[in-house]
C-alpha positions in Angstrom: -0.1 0.1 0.0 1.1 3.5 -0.9 1.0 5.9 2.1 2.1 9.6 2.4 2.3 12.1 4.9 -0.7 13.7 6.4 -1.2 17.3 4.6 -3.1 19.5 6.9 -4.8 21.2 4.5 -7.4 18.3 3.0 -10.6 18.0 5.0 -13.6 15.9 4.8 -17.0 17.0 6.1 -19.2 14.1 7.7 -22.3 12.9 6.0 -25.1 10.7 7.1 -24.9 7.1 6.7 -27.9 7.1 4.3 -25.7 9.3 1.4 -23.4 6.8 0.9 -24.8 6.1 -2.6 -26.4 9.1 -3.5 -28.4 9.0 -6.5 -27.6 12.8 -7.6 -26.7 15.8 -6.7 -25.4 19.2 -8.3 -22.2 17.7 -9.6 -22.3 13.8 -9.7 -24.7 11.0 -10.6 -23.7 7.9 -8.6 -25.2 5.0 -9.2 -24.3 1.0 -8.1 -26.5 -1.1 -10.1 -25.4 -4.1 -8.0 -25.1 -3.7 -4.4 -22.8 -6.3 -4.0 -20.5 -4.7 -6.8 -17.4 -3.3 -4.9 -15.6 -1.8 -8.0 -16.8 1.0 -10.1 -15.6 4.1 -11.8 -16.0 7.6 -12.0 -15.3 10.4 -14.3 -13.7 13.3 -12.9 -12.8 16.8 -13.4 -10.1 18.6 -12.8 -10.9 21.7 -10.3 -11.0 25.2 -11.7 -8.3 27.8 -11.6 -5.8 24.8 -11.4 -3.2 23.6 -14.1 -5.9 20.6 -14.4 -8.7 22.7 -15.0 -10.3 21.2 -18.5 -9.0 17.6 -17.6 -11.1 14.5 -17.0 -10.0 11.5 -15.9 -11.6 8.3 -15.3 -11.1 7.4 -11.8 -11.4 3.6 -10.3 -12.7 3.1 -7.2 -12.8 -0.2 -4.9 -14.5 -0.8 -2.1 -12.9 -3.1 0.6 -15.1 -5.7 2.5 -15.3 -3.5 5.5 -16.6 -0.3 3.4 -17.8 1.9 5.0 -15.4 1.4 8.0 -12.3 1.4 6.0 -12.0 3.9 3.2 -12.0 3.0 -0.7 -9.0 2.5 -2.8 -8.6 5.1 -5.6 -6.7 5.0 -8.4 -6.5 7.2 -11.6 -6.8 5.4 -14.9 -5.7 7.6 -17.8 -2.6 9.5 -17.1 -1.9 12.5 -14.7 1.2 14.5 -13.5 1.1 15.5 -9.8 3.6 14.6 -7.2 1.1 12.6 -5.1 -0.8 10.2 -7.7 1.9 7.6 -9.1 2.2 7.9 -12.5 2.5 4.1 -13.7 0.0 3.2 -11.6 -2.4 6.0 -10.8 -2.6 5.0 -7.4 -3.7 7.9 -4.9 -1.9 9.1 -1.5 -4.6 8.4 0.5 -3.1 8.2 4.0 -4.9 11.4 4.8 -8.4 9.6 4.0 -7.3 6.6 5.9 -6.2 8.4 9.0 -9.3 10.4 9.3 -11.9 8.2 7.4 -15.0 7.4 9.2 -18.3 5.8 8.6 -19.8 9.0 8.1 -18.2 9.9 5.0 -19.3 8.8 1.9 -18.1 9.0 -1.7 -18.8 12.6 -2.4 -16.9 13.6 0.1 -13.9 12.1 -1.9 -14.9 13.6 -5.5 -16.1 17.1 -3.9 -13.4 17.4 -1.4 -10.0 15.3 -1.1 -9.4 14.9 -4.8 -10.2 18.7 -5.8 -7.7 19.5 -2.5 -5.2 17.0 -3.5 -5.0 18.2 -7.3 -5.3 22.1 -6.2 -2.5 21.8 -3.2 0.1 19.0 -4.2 2.6 17.7 -1.3 6.0 17.9 -2.8 7.8 17.1 0.2 6.4 13.2 0.4 5.7 12.5 -3.2 4.9 9.2 -5.3 6.1 11.2 -8.3 9.9 12.5 -7.6 9.9 14.0 -11.0 6.9 16.1 -10.5 7.8 16.8 -7.3 11.2 18.4 -8.4 9.7 20.4 -10.4 7.3 21.8 -8.6 10.2 22.6 -6.1 12.1 23.8 -8.4 10.4 25.2 -11.5 6.7 25.9 -10.6 5.9 27.4 -13.9 7.5 24.8 -15.6 5.1 22.1 -13.4 2.1 24.0 -14.3 3.0 23.5 -17.7 3.7 19.9 -17.7 0.5 19.1 -16.0 -1.4 21.3 -18.7 0.2 19.1 -21.6 -0.7 15.9 -19.5 -4.5 17.6 -19.5 -4.2 17.8 -23.3 -2.7 14.9 -23.8 -4.3 12.4 -21.5 -7.1 13.6 -19.8 -10.0 14.3 -22.6 -13.2 12.4 -23.4 -11.4 10.1 -25.8 -8.9 9.2 -23.1 -11.5 8.6 -20.6 -13.5 6.5 -23.2 -10.3 4.2 -24.1 -9.0 3.8 -20.1 -9.6 0.5 -19.4 -10.1 -0.8 -23.1 -6.8 -2.5 -24.5 -5.0 0.5 -25.8 -2.5 0.3 -28.9 -0.3 2.8 -26.9 -0.3 1.5 -23.0 1.8 4.4 -22.0 -1.4 6.5 -22.3 -2.7 4.3 -19.3 -1.7 4.0 -15.8 -1.4 0.1 -14.6 -5.2 0.4 -12.7 -6.8 0.6 -16.0 -6.1 -3.3 -16.0 -8.6 -3.2 -13.0 -11.8 -2.6 -15.3 -11.9 -4.2 -18.6 -15.5 -4.6 -18.7 -16.2 -1.8 -21.2 -20.0 -3.2 -21.4 -20.9 -1.3 -18.0 -21.1 2.4 -18.0 -18.8 4.1 -15.4 -21.0 4.3 -12.3 -20.5 7.9 -11.3 -19.8 10.8 -14.0 -19.3 14.4 -13.6 -22.6 16.5 -15.2 -21.7 19.4 -17.2 -22.0 22.3 -15.6 
């Protein structure tokens, strides 16, 4: 398991247990067609006013057997350049969530609070991607440019649609793409156009 130090700016707000699987809110439509299904995908847009703005990622979510008492595993399927996300595996540093996770939290907390804050406030002092961390520390403008390059190249609707399918260029996808090759199912959650 990949962990990183706790980042003090990440916060989550508890929600009532009944909202673990909300049918709809203003940003997400999360559907779990099979209540016993423990893996699904969510389409996630990069937060506004960041170098990730305009990006669209397919995010793999896997619920542990002990969910909601243990936090889910999260991984980006299409590539992303970020100090706290492993570029090859797509694994996200979820130590913060693991340490603060409560059964009162739900998936909305992850997609509306944790992931946007992770992208908005990267922590280069405890990286999963050393190249991204070094670039952010030494040359922040070059880091922003490389993030934007990745967004244009890998974080678009075509890449999300391909994500999880056999790609001719496997360098475009993280290894988490192999977790879900069932392309007959639509993603369980999706960001609505705003």
